[in-house]
N, C-alpha and C positions, 0 to 999 in steps of 0.2 A: 480513847474510844469515846464517841459521842452516843449517849443513850437515845433510843427511839422513844419519843414522847408517848405516854400511855394513851393519850387521846387518839393518836394515829392508829394504834393497834385496835382500840375499841371501835373506831369508826368502821373498820373493815369487818370486824366480828359481828357487828350489829346491822350491817348494810343489807339491803334487799337486792338480790340478784335480778336484774331486769332482763339480761341476755346472757346466755351461757357462752363459753368459748366456741362451741360448735355453731351456735347461731351467728355469732360475730364472724367467724371464718366463712360461713356460707354467704353472708352479706358481702364480704370482701371479694369473694369469687364472682358474685354477680356484678359488682361494680367493675371488676377487671374486665369482664366480658363486654360490658357496655362501653367502657373507655377504649378498649382495643378496637371495637367496631368503629368508633367515632374518630380516633386519633392516630391509628396505625400508619397513616400516610402523611402525617403532618410534621414530623421531626420536632416533637414538643420538648420544652424544658419543663420538668416536673419540679415544682417548688414545694418542699416540706415546710410547713409553718411550725417553727420550733416553739416550744418543746412538744406540744400536744400532737402535732402531725407526724412525729418521728415513727411511732409504732405502725400507724396505718401506712405511711409511705413505704417503710421497709417491707411490709407484708404485700402491699399492692404492686410495687414495681417488679417484684420477682415473677409476677403473673402476667406481666405485659411483655409479650414476645415480639417486640419491635424496637427499632433504635430510638433512643431518647437520651436526653441529658438530665441529670439529677443535680439539684442544688437545694439551697435552703434560704429562708429569710426568717427574721425573728422580730415579730411585733407582738406586744403583750399589753393587756390591761389588768390582769389579775395579780401578777407578781407574788405568787404563792399564797394568795388570800382567796376567800370564797366569794368576793364580789369585785367588780371591775372599777377601774378609775380611768384617767386619761390614757390614751394610747401612747406607748413608748416604743419607738423603733430601736431595736438593739442591733440589727443587721439588715441592711437593704440588699436586694439582689445585686450580685456582682457582675453578671453577664449583661451584654447588650440585649435588650428585649425587643428592639425595633424589628417589626415584621415577623415576629415569632409567634407560635402557638404556645400558650402557657397553660399548664394544669396546676392549679393551686390545691394542695392536699392539706386538710386540717382535721382535727379530731371532732369538733362539734360546731354546729351552726346554732348559736344560742340567740343573742340579740343581733348579731351581724355587724357590729361596729368595727371589729378588727378586720374581718373579711372585706368590708366595704372600703376601708383605708388601703388594703392591699390591692384590691381591684382598681381603685382610683390611681394608685401609683403605677400599676402596670399599663393602664390606658394612657396616662401621661407620658410614659416611656415609649409609646407607639407600638404596642403589641398588635398582631394581626387578629388574634382570637384569644380569649381567655375562658377557661373552663374551671369549675370549682368542684372538688370532690370532698365530701365530709362523711365521716363514719356515722355520726348521729345528728339528726335534726330534732332539736327540742321543740315540742309543740306548745306554743303560747302566742299571745297577741302583742308581745312587746318588741317586735322586730324593729330595730333602729333604722334599717335600710331595706324597705320592702322591694327596692329595685335590685337587690342582690339575692339571687335565688340559686342555690347549688344545682349543678347539672347532674351530679351523681351523689346519691344519698344511700348509705348502707342501711340504716335503721332509723325509725322515728321513735322518740321516747316521750314520756310524760314530762311535765314541768317540775322536775326535781333536780337536786344537785347530784350529778353523776360523776363516777370515776372509773378508771380501768381502760385498757387499750389506748393509752396515751393521755387520757383525761386524768386530772389529778385532784387530790384533796390536800390543799396546803402544801403542794410540792411532792406529795407521796402518792403511792398506789397507781402510778401510770402503768405499772407492770402487772396489775391485777388481771387474771385470766378470765375475763368476762366484763360486763358492764354492770356496775352496782350503783344504787341510789343510797345516799346518806339518810339515815333516820332523822326526822325532824328538821331537815333543811330542804 
């Protein structure tokens, strides 16, 4: 058995709760209503951006009462660290995207480099329309791609390192029942 690092437990114990589980679930309900209004007639492919988008995608798609396809892609910059590096594609979309409506679902819109690369890939593949849904939009002026603006945002948060509901701290706490900010980061 592998021991859980003390730092991981300590981060959760000392973290500030920015949004409770109830607040996050309400935000997801609102997103689902807006997405349903816009996409119910489009036969979309919903792409979960792994690993962060997993929780939001799972919660969101059960609230979308129309036909859709679900898939995933995996592009990352963080690699279980607290800061990003060059983008690494671990899994590209496997379906044909040509002429399709795509809904990209991710945990957070921080600087936007990862989402920008995903949007670029989808456009190059000939999508008809691309929409972006994120649980959290981090408020700061460091957006790498100002041309990438999420269409559906659950919550806006201050410029702190956050985890929970899919967002992680060094690979841990994606399962936290709320959104928390790390003390001192």
